[in-house]
N, C-alpha and C positions, 0 to 999 in steps of 0.2 A: 557482674549485675547486667543481666540481659535486656535488651532494646524491649521498652515498655511500650515505644510508641513509634510509628516513624514520622521523620522530619518531612518537609516538604519535598526536597530531593530526592531520597528514599521511594517517595511516593510516586512522582512524577515517572522515575527512572522503573517501576513497576508498572502503572500504566502504560507508558511507551513502549516494555515488552509484552505485556497481555495485548496490547493493538495489534504492537507488530507483526505478532506471530497471529493471530486472527487474520490479518490481511493476507499474509503469507499464504494461511488456506486458502482465502477467496481467491486470490491470485490464480494460485497454479489450477484452481476447480475452473474459474474463469478463461485460463490459457488451454486448457484441457479438454474441457468439457462444452464450457456457453459458447466460445465464439466459433470453435469447431460446429457446431448446432445448428449455427445462424445459417450455414452453407445448406443445413438441409430441409430449411421452412422455402415452401412454396413461394413462388413470385407472385402472385397475387393474394396469399397472406402476407407478404410480407412485413409491409409498411404497418399493418395492426400488432402483428406479432413485435413488429422491436420497438413501436411505441408504446405496449404493455409491458415490455422489459423495462425499458426506459422509466416507468412511472412507479416501477416496481423496486428500485436498487438504491434511492438515496438512503432508505434508513438502512439497509444491511448493506452497501458498498460505497457509496461516494460521499457519507458521512467519516463511518472511521476510516475511508483513504484518505482522504484531506488532512483527517486530525494526524493519521498515519504519516503525512506528508510533511506537516509544520511544527509536531510538538518536538521533534528533535533539536529543531533550532533554539528552544528552550532551554534542553538539556545541555547544551553548551556554557548556556550562563547560570543553568541550577543542577548542576551535576551532584553526586556526592564526592566530598575528599575526595574520597579512594581510586576514582576514577580518571580517567588520564584525560585530560582535554584532549588529544591528540584521534581518542576513539570517538570520542562527544561528533566531534570535528567530520568523521569520518561520516557517521551515521546521518549527520544533517546535510551529508553530499549526497547521499543514498535520499535522502527524503526529498531533494531540492530536485535531481534527477530524474526520480517517477512522477515529479508534481509538472515538469518540463513534458517528458513524455505524453503524460495526462492530457496536459493543456494543447500543447503544440501537434501532437501527433494522434492521440484516441479519441477528446473529442469530436475533431473537426471528422473523421472518419465516421463518427455514431451517426454524425448530423447529416452527412451522404446519404447514410442507407436508410433513416428516419423520413427525409423526406424524398430521395431517388428510388427507394424501393433496395430490392437486392439488386448488387451489382460486385458477382464474385471478385471482381479484381479490389474491391475495395475491404472485403471479408479477410480476403488473402494477407493484406496491408494490414490490418487491423490483428492479425495474430501473428505476422511476423515485426510488426510493430510496438507490441505489450510484449516482446522478449526483453528488451533493456529494462523496463518497469518490473514485468517480473523477478530479475535478476539481481535490481535494485533495491525491491524490496525484500528478498531473500536474504540479500547483506544486510542490509539494516534491523529484522529481526535479529540476526546472530549476531551482529555487533551489540545490540541492547543486553540480549542473553550475556554476552561478554562484559557488558559494563556492570550488568547484573552482581556477575560473580566475584567481580574486581568490590562492588559495593556492599555485597554480604557476605564475603570470606572473612574468618578472624583473624585478627591481628595477631603476630609471633611476636 
């Protein structure tokens, strides 16, 4: 007899996996395309450009990003029984690292760019300090995939 519906833990894990891979794509796009483009915008247009960028990202970037940082904490308590707690803890650690990098390093640099205009050194810091977040989001995506494989693997 197959599973006719998913329980909460399996559904949460599936949501976290989908969210994780969505954020992985967004993060790599930001790291490789968007942040380097910041340096290509002229100084006179920079504040207008960055303000527009900041207004456009809440729905596609900020909301899924913060959900991706925090939902893995719920997986510690609500993971499928077949999923190891250690992987759930490692996944939550990746999410928390991403959150710390975002709040402590990235948001202040975006604020400096939006208020002070184009600053090459701040743009380079934004790119450099985003690498730990990029790799932690990548780790989280693959850990949730491992968890998904554990949760949905047939039992012998």
